[in-house]
Residue, then its C-alpha position, 0 to 999 in steps of 0.5 A: t193286376n198283381a205285379d208279383e204274378i209272373h204273367d204280369v211280369f212277362q206281359l210287361a217285359y215281352t210285349n214291347g216289340t224289342n229284342n228279348v234275351v231268353t235263356a232257359t233251363l229244364a233242370s236247375l240254374a246250377y253250373g253246367a246245366d243244359s240251357v236253351m238260348f235265343n234272341a227273339t221278338q215276342t209275337s204273341y202273349n196269351v193268358e188263359v184264366a179259368n175260374g178255379q184252375l191253373i193259370i196258363a200262359s203261353a208265348d210265341f217268339q220269332t228268333q233272329s239267330g235260331v235256338n241255341f243249346g248250351k251250358i250254364i257257366f255262372s250262377a251266383a250272387v257277387n257282392n262287392t267284388t269280382t268273381n271268376g267263374t269255373s271254367l268249362d271244358n269244350s275239349a277243343s277250340s271251335t270257330g263256328g261261333a257262339l251265343f253268350q248270355a247273362q241274366v242279371q238281378n240287380p236290386s240296387e241298380l249298380a253298374g256291374s259287368v259280366k265278361l266272357q273269357h277263354s283259354t287254351n290251357n285253363s290257366t291264362w285267360v283273355d277277354v272275349t267280350t265285356l257286357t256292361l250293366t246299365g245299372a240305374g233304373k234297371k233291377f233286371e237286365a238280359l244281355s247277349y253277345e254273338v261270337a262271330s263264326g270264324t272267330t276262334l273260341n278256345r277250349y276253356v271258357r268262363a265268365v267273370c262277374t263284377a258287382p262294385g258297391g253291393e250285390i248282384t246275382f248273375v246267371a251266364a250261359i254260352a252256346r257254341r255253334 
């Protein structure tokens, strides 16, 4: 096998029976892009290889909280600093809960973090949660946080990403319910 082939990466990542944090987009990973998000256990993974043809990989997942449709709220490399993401305006606060996810590329295995913050006026920010990177032994991490139904999530949200001592690439997304 070739460790650089994406199906080998997926095979290793998704066949261990643990919860997987999946964030996908059909366009780009740019701020504001639509995203599909879920936390799930992979139930099958298959690679079809026909000689001289495209390699086709397929996977089945069973979600714990359904499929969520949201927006990318941060997508950038952060180098030895803390960066406030651009705020996303929901037009109103909500209380239906939300799914917040971060996909992180951390080649130096640093102990960074990504926060979800919210605001009523787009200038005073309050932390909703902080997701902390494992760091050592983790070049890639996928983190997830469920904002409980009944919890007020203010009109504006943003991600705040911290990379102390080196570069970490973050992609964060939120789906309100």
